[in-house]
N, C-alpha and C positions, 0 to 999 in steps of 0.2 A: 274725904275721898282721895286724900293725898296718896300717891303711889298707884292709883288706878287711872291716872290721866296720861294720855300720850298725844302725839301730833295729829293722829287721824281720827280716832273715835274713842271715847271713854266717858267719864263722868266729871262734872263740875259740882262742887258743893256750894250751896247757897248759904245765906246768912243764918238760916234756921237749921242748917244741917241736912237739907234735902239734896239728894243726888240727882242731877239732871243729866240725862244721856245726851251726848252731842256727837256730831260728825264734823270734821274739818278737812275738806278735800281741796287740794290745789294751792297755788301760790299767786294767783292774779288778783285783780280787783275783787274785794270781798262782797258777797251777797249773803245776807243773813235771812233765813226763812223762818217765819212764824206761822203756825198752822191753826186750823179751825177747831171748834169745840168738839170734844169726843173722839178725835182721831189722833194718830201720831203724825210726826213730820213726814212720814212716808206718803202722805197725801200729796206732797210736792216731789215725789221721787223722779218723775219724768223731767222735771225742771233741774233737779240735782244732776241727773245724768247729762242733760244738754249743756248746762253751763260749766260743769267740770270738764267736759270734752272741749269746750270753747275757751279754755284757759282762764276761767274765773276761779276764785276761791269760794267754795260753797261751804257755808257754816250753817248748820241746822241743829236744833235741839228739840226734844220732846218736852212740852210743858209739864210741870209737876202734876202727878196723878195720871198722866197719859203715857201711852207707849212703853218705852223701856225705862223711863224715869221713875223715881220712887214715888210712893203714894201716901203723903202725910194726910192727917185728918184736917189740917187747916192750911190757909195760905192761898186761897183761890180768889181773893179780892184783887181789885185792879192795881192797887199800890204794890202789893207783894209780887204780883206777876211782872209788873214793870221793873221791880228791883231784881227779879230773877234774870230778866233780859239784860239789865245793866251788869250783872255778875258774869254772864256769858261773854258780853262784849269786853269787859275788863280782863277776864281770864284768858281770852284768846288774843288779847292785845290788838284789837281792831281799831283802825283809824280810817276815816274817809269811806266808811261802809255804806252800802245800800241795804236798807231794811225793807223786806217785802212780806206782807202779811195777807192771810186769807181769813175773812169773816171775823171771828173773835180775835185772831192775831192782829188785826188792824187796831183794835182798841188798846191792846198792849203797847203797840208802837207809839200811838199819840200820847198815852199816859207816860210812857218812858221819856219822850221828848219834853213833856211838860214838867216832869219830875226831875230829870237828870240833865236836860239840855242837849244840845246838838253838836258838841265839840268833837265827837267821834263819828258823826253821821253826816254823809254828804247829801243824801236824798232818800226818799221813801216811796214805796209803791203799795197802794191799798187795793186789794183785789176782793170783790164781793164783800165790801166792808159792812159792818153792823153799826158803825158810828153814824151820826152822833148819839142817837137814841132810837130804840125800837118801840118803847111803851107809849101808849096813847096818853097824852097829857094836853093841857090847854095850849102849850107851845108846839105840840106835835099831834094835831087832831087826826092825822091819817095813820097813827101808830096802832099797835096791837093792843086790844083791850086787856086789862089786867086779869079779868076773869078767864079769858081764853088761855092766858099763860098758866094760871093756876090749874085749869083743867088738864092742860098738857102735862104739867108736872105730876099731877095725880096719876095720870096714865103711865108715866115713866116709872113711878114707884111700884106699879103692879106688874108691868110687862114691857120693859124697855126694848128688848130685841124685836118684839112684834112691831113696835112703833118704827124702829129703824128700817125693818124690811118693808113695811107698808109705805114709807115715805122716801125710799131710796131712789126710785126711778126719776122723780122730778129734779133730782140733783144733777142729772146728766141729760143726754139726749136719746131719742129712740134708737139711734144707730150704735150706741155704746153697748159693748158685748156684755152678756150675762156674767161671764167670768170676772170682768173688771168690776161690775156692780157687786158681785158677791165678795170680792176682796175688800171693797169699801165697807160693806156691812160687817164683815168679820173684824176689820180694823176698829170700827166704832163700838162694836159689842164687847170689846175687851176692856173698855174704860169703865171703872166702877160707877154705879148709879149715883152714889153720893157725890163723886167728883163732877159728874155731868150736871147734877142739880145745883151744886155750888157755883159752877161756872155759868150756868143758865141765869142764876140770880145776879151775877156780876154783869152779864150782858144786858139784862132787861131792867134792872133796878138802879141803873146809873145813867147819867147824862154826860157825854164826853164833849159837849159843845165847847167848854172852856179849854179843854185839852187841844181840840182842833184849832182853836184860835191861836194857841201858843206855838203851833208848828211854823217854823220859819224856813225850813229847807225846801228845795224843789220837791213837788209831790205829784205823782201820777196816780190817778184813781181809775181803775178798770172795773167795769161792772157789766153784767149781762142784762139785756133788756127783758129776758124771760126768767129772771131770778125770782123765785117764789119764796126762798128762805130769807132774803134781805131785799124786799121790794125797793127798786131804785129811787122812787120819789121820796121815801122817808130815810134813805141811807146815803147813797152816793151823791145825789144832787144837793142835799143839804150839807154834806161834808165838803163838797167842792165850794159851796158858797162861804163856808167858814174858814177854810185854809187858804191863806194868801199864797200866791205863787203856785197854784195847783192847776192841773188840767184833767178834765174828765173824758175818758175814752169809753164809749158805749159799744159793746158787742151786741147788736140788736137781737140776734137769734140765740144768744148764749144763756145757759142756766147758771146756777150757783157754782157748780163744779167745772168752771171753764178751763181750769188747768189740765183737765182731761180731754175736754171736748174741743178746745180751740188752742191746742199746743203751739202750732206754728205761728199764729198771730201773736200770742202772748210772748213767745220767745223773741220774736222780732221787735215787739214794742218795748220790752224790757231792755234788750240790747241797745236799741236806739236811745232810749231815755238815759241809760247809764253813760253812754258816749257823749250825749249832748248837754247834760246838766251838771 
């Protein structure tokens, strides 16, 4: 991708030649945004706007297979995704960065820190995290039964857009406009089903407990009490218990998509955490 890269937005080439679309706005303290499964980094667009206007440096990229990034057949395992993040951080010469992830983006952050260390990262923020594990096991009896996951995947293989439409409303709150909801549906439906299935496998068939234990930087965990996509008792509470120097902030009435429904509180909490840690 040499020659396609500029200061504000373009592409970064990964080790296997995949082009990752990125944006790089502003020149203040850097905040790197990682997004959830099936959508582009535009899921964070209101945060991009807020923090760019507040004199932060906003760095965001679309995960391989998502959004404007290229769509290789492989590379959706946790190690490769963490290496992609490392490539973005290196290419943009980031130091002392804040990493903020939503849902699947959180597991990429903890795997990155376990795999590459924290020399370039000052702190992390995990929003609606899917760590440490979602699948029901002896160590996680409250998790999701594997047969339920397989049934879900079988439905995706037949009619993914229908599932997205049927399950979009719990992602937000009743007051969320239909227009915003439809934009989210459109965003998710543009992701290839194979990519969604591969990423789903990475989320469900891995345990990130060891990665969480390896995190040494200050960590803020923000989670909605009404999150049905990543129930708080099997995700955020367990993650907080595993990461030393972490703090769990619960938004009692918030769903999984709290970056849309609780913008002001989220912006204030992120700003305060970056300033104080």
